[in-house]
C-alpha positions as CSV (number, residue, x, y, z in Angstrom):
1,M,141.4,-108.4,21.2
2,D,139.6,-107.3,24.3
3,K,138.9,-103.7,24.8
4,W,138.3,-101.6,28.0
5,E,136.9,-98.5,28.7
6,Y,138.4,-96.5,31.8
7,R,136.9,-94.2,34.7
8,I,138.5,-91.9,36.8
9,F,137.3,-90.3,40.1
10,N,138.8,-88.3,42.8
11,V,137.5,-88.6,46.6
12,G,138.9,-86.4,49.3
13,V,141.0,-88.2,51.9
14,E,139.0,-86.2,54.9
15,D,136.2,-87.6,53.6
16,I,136.9,-90.8,53.9
17,Y,139.3,-91.1,57.3
18,F,137.5,-87.6,59.5
19,Q,134.3,-87.6,58.2
20,N,133.0,-91.4,58.4
21,S,132.5,-91.7,54.9
22,Y,134.7,-95.0,54.5
23,E,131.1,-96.7,54.5
24,L,130.1,-94.5,51.3
25,F,133.1,-94.6,49.9
26,K,133.1,-98.7,49.8
27,E,129.4,-98.5,49.1
28,K,130.0,-96.5,45.7
29,I,133.1,-99.0,44.9
30,N,130.8,-101.9,45.4
31,H,128.3,-100.4,43.2
32,L,130.8,-99.6,40.7
33,G,131.8,-103.3,40.8
34,S,128.0,-104.3,40.3
35,D,128.1,-102.7,37.2
36,G,131.1,-104.1,36.0
37,W,134.0,-101.6,36.8
38,E,137.1,-103.1,38.8
39,V,139.1,-101.0,40.5
40,I,142.9,-101.2,38.9
41,S,144.9,-98.9,41.2
42,I,144.2,-95.9,43.8
43,A,146.6,-93.1,43.9
44,P,147.6,-90.6,45.9
45,I,147.5,-87.3,45.0
46,A,149.1,-84.4,47.4
47,P,148.7,-80.7,45.6
48,G,151.4,-78.5,46.9
49,E,151.9,-79.4,50.5
50,G,153.6,-82.7,50.7
51,G,150.7,-84.8,52.7
52,T,147.7,-87.0,50.6
53,N,144.7,-84.9,49.9
54,Y,142.8,-87.0,47.4
55,L,143.0,-90.3,46.5
56,C,142.6,-91.0,42.6
57,V,140.5,-94.0,42.0
58,F,141.3,-95.6,38.4
59,L,138.7,-98.2,37.4
60,K,138.1,-100.3,33.8
61,R,135.4,-102.6,32.5
62,K,135.1,-104.4,29.4
63,L,133.8,-103.1,26.5
64,D,130.9,-105.3,25.1
């Protein structure tokens, strides 16, 4: 049976869209991918204001 480990991190929406950090976000995801991590989901987080303030990124990789 396969065993997995999981990783979760948040990224500010403004950090990606309004500060031209999309490339940095993409680089981080690609770097994690080269370490065996796979993005399995991205969920919006809107604490109290009704708009999306953060994205919660969920990743997994197989344990050896």
